[in-house]
Residue frames as qw, qx, qy, qz and C-alpha x, y, z in Angstrom:
[[0.877, 0.349, 0.253, -0.212, -6.45, -10.97, 5.06],
 [0.547, -0.311, 0.616, 0.474, -3.90, -12.92, 3.16],
 [0.248, 0.428, -0.476, -0.727, -3.37, -12.45, -0.54],
 [0.116, -0.064, -0.951, -0.279, -4.62, -16.01, -1.23],
 [0.109, 0.522, 0.741, -0.408, -7.84, -15.27, 0.73],
 [0.217, 0.604, 0.023, -0.767, -8.38, -12.12, -1.21],
 [0.210, 0.280, -0.725, -0.593, -7.84, -13.91, -4.54],
 [0.038, -0.225, -0.974, 0.002, -10.13, -16.78, -3.53],
 [0.159, 0.587, 0.559, -0.564, -12.89, -14.43, -2.42],
 [0.265, 0.556, -0.216, -0.757, -12.62, -12.34, -5.57],
 [0.142, 0.118, -0.884, -0.429, -12.71, -15.51, -7.74],
 [0.046, 0.397, 0.898, -0.182, -15.81, -16.67, -5.91],
 [0.194, 0.625, 0.245, -0.716, -17.42, -13.26, -6.38],
 [0.241, 0.453, -0.503, -0.695, -16.62, -13.22, -10.10],
 [0.073, -0.066, -0.972, -0.211, -17.81, -16.78, -10.53],
 [0.133, 0.531, 0.708, -0.445, -21.09, -15.77, -8.81],
 [0.270, 0.609, -0.035, -0.745, -21.51, -12.82, -11.17],
 [0.175, 0.268, -0.784, -0.531, -20.86, -15.10, -14.12],
 [0.014, 0.271, 0.960, -0.062, -23.49, -17.59, -12.89],
 [0.196, 0.616, 0.471, -0.600, -26.01, -14.83, -12.32],
 [0.252, 0.527, -0.343, -0.736, -25.39, -13.41, -15.78],
 [0.125, 0.070, -0.932, -0.332, -25.69, -16.90, -17.36],
 [0.087, 0.424, 0.852, -0.294, -28.94, -17.40, -15.45],
 [0.242, 0.621, 0.155, -0.729, -30.26, -14.07, -16.67],
 [0.221, 0.409, -0.601, -0.649, -29.37, -14.88, -20.27],
 [0.223, -0.028, -0.950, -0.217, -30.90, -18.41, -20.17],
 [0.589, -0.392, -0.163, -0.688, -33.84, -17.61, -17.90],
 [0.704, -0.122, -0.675, 0.183, -32.52, -20.13, -15.42],
 [0.395, -0.793, 0.043, -0.462, -33.72, -18.83, -12.05],
 [0.895, -0.419, -0.007, 0.154, -31.82, -21.53, -10.09],
 [0.720, 0.215, -0.018, 0.660, -28.51, -20.58, -11.75],
 [0.026, 0.729, 0.010, 0.684, -29.23, -16.89, -11.15],
 [0.667, -0.699, -0.016, -0.257, -29.98, -17.58, -7.47],
 [0.915, -0.180, -0.031, 0.359, -26.85, -19.71, -7.12],
 [0.509, 0.469, -0.016, 0.722, -24.80, -16.87, -8.51],
 [0.258, -0.760, 0.037, -0.595, -26.25, -14.32, -6.16],
 [0.845, -0.533, -0.034, -0.025, -25.64, -16.72, -3.24],
 [0.826, 0.096, -0.061, 0.552, -22.01, -17.10, -4.25],
 [0.234, 0.620, -0.052, 0.748, -21.62, -13.34, -4.26],
 [0.548, -0.732, 0.008, -0.404, -23.23, -12.95, -0.87],
 [0.922, -0.323, -0.036, 0.211, -20.99, -15.68, 0.57],
 [0.651, 0.299, -0.070, 0.695, -17.93, -13.99, -0.84],
 [0.079, -0.722, 0.020, -0.687, -19.04, -10.68, 0.64],
 [0.737, -0.643, -0.003, -0.207, -19.55, -12.22, 4.08],
 [0.893, -0.079, -0.069, 0.437, -16.12, -13.81, 3.94],
 [0.371, 0.524, -0.063, 0.764, -14.60, -10.44, 3.09],
 [0.393, -0.746, 0.008, -0.537, -16.45, -8.82, 6.03],
 [0.885, -0.459, -0.039, 0.070, -15.23, -11.49, 8.46],
 [0.766, 0.148, -0.047, 0.624, -11.67, -11.15, 7.23],
 [0.111, 0.664, -0.042, 0.738, -11.88, -7.34, 7.63],
 [0.625, -0.710, 0.011, -0.324, -13.11, -7.70, 11.21],
 [0.921, -0.234, -0.032, 0.309, -10.33, -10.17, 11.98],
 [0.551, 0.401, -0.054, 0.730, -7.76, -7.73, 10.53],
 [0.170, -0.751, 0.018, -0.638, -9.21, -4.87, 12.57],
 [0.799, -0.592, 0.004, -0.106, -9.11, -6.88, 15.82],
 [0.856, -0.010, -0.042, 0.516, -5.50, -7.97, 15.14],
 [0.310, 0.582, -0.045, 0.751, -4.51, -4.31, 14.54],
 [0.453, -0.758, 0.013, -0.469, -6.19, -3.26, 17.75],
 [0.905, -0.405, -0.031, 0.127, -4.53, -6.01, 19.72],
 [0.710, 0.241, -0.059, 0.659, -1.13, -5.01, 18.25],
 [0.025, 0.695, -0.056, 0.717, -1.71, -1.33, 19.23],
 [0.685, -0.678, -0.005, -0.265, -2.68, -2.32, 22.78],
 [0.918, -0.167, -0.044, 0.356, 0.42, -4.51, 23.13],
 [0.520, 0.433, -0.052, 0.734, 2.61, -1.71, 21.85],
 [0.262, -0.789, -0.021, -0.555, 1.03, 0.74, 24.25],
 [0.812, -0.579, 0.031, -0.060, 1.97, -1.45, 27.21],
 [0.853, 0.103, -0.048, 0.510, 5.49, -1.91, 25.98],
 [0.250, 0.703, -0.068, 0.662, 6.19, 1.87, 26.28]]
């Protein structure tokens, strides 16, 4: 995962937490739900990026094994 992806995902997560907190303070269920959804989306993006990184690492290991 690139640094810019990590920063973007973290910003989305923090924005979601802020929306959720604001929704809790104001009693706005829609804002609270939007904040939770932003956090879930950020978590899914992180999970996908982690899987991509793991696959790339595995591919690199296999390539290196055949070079020997």
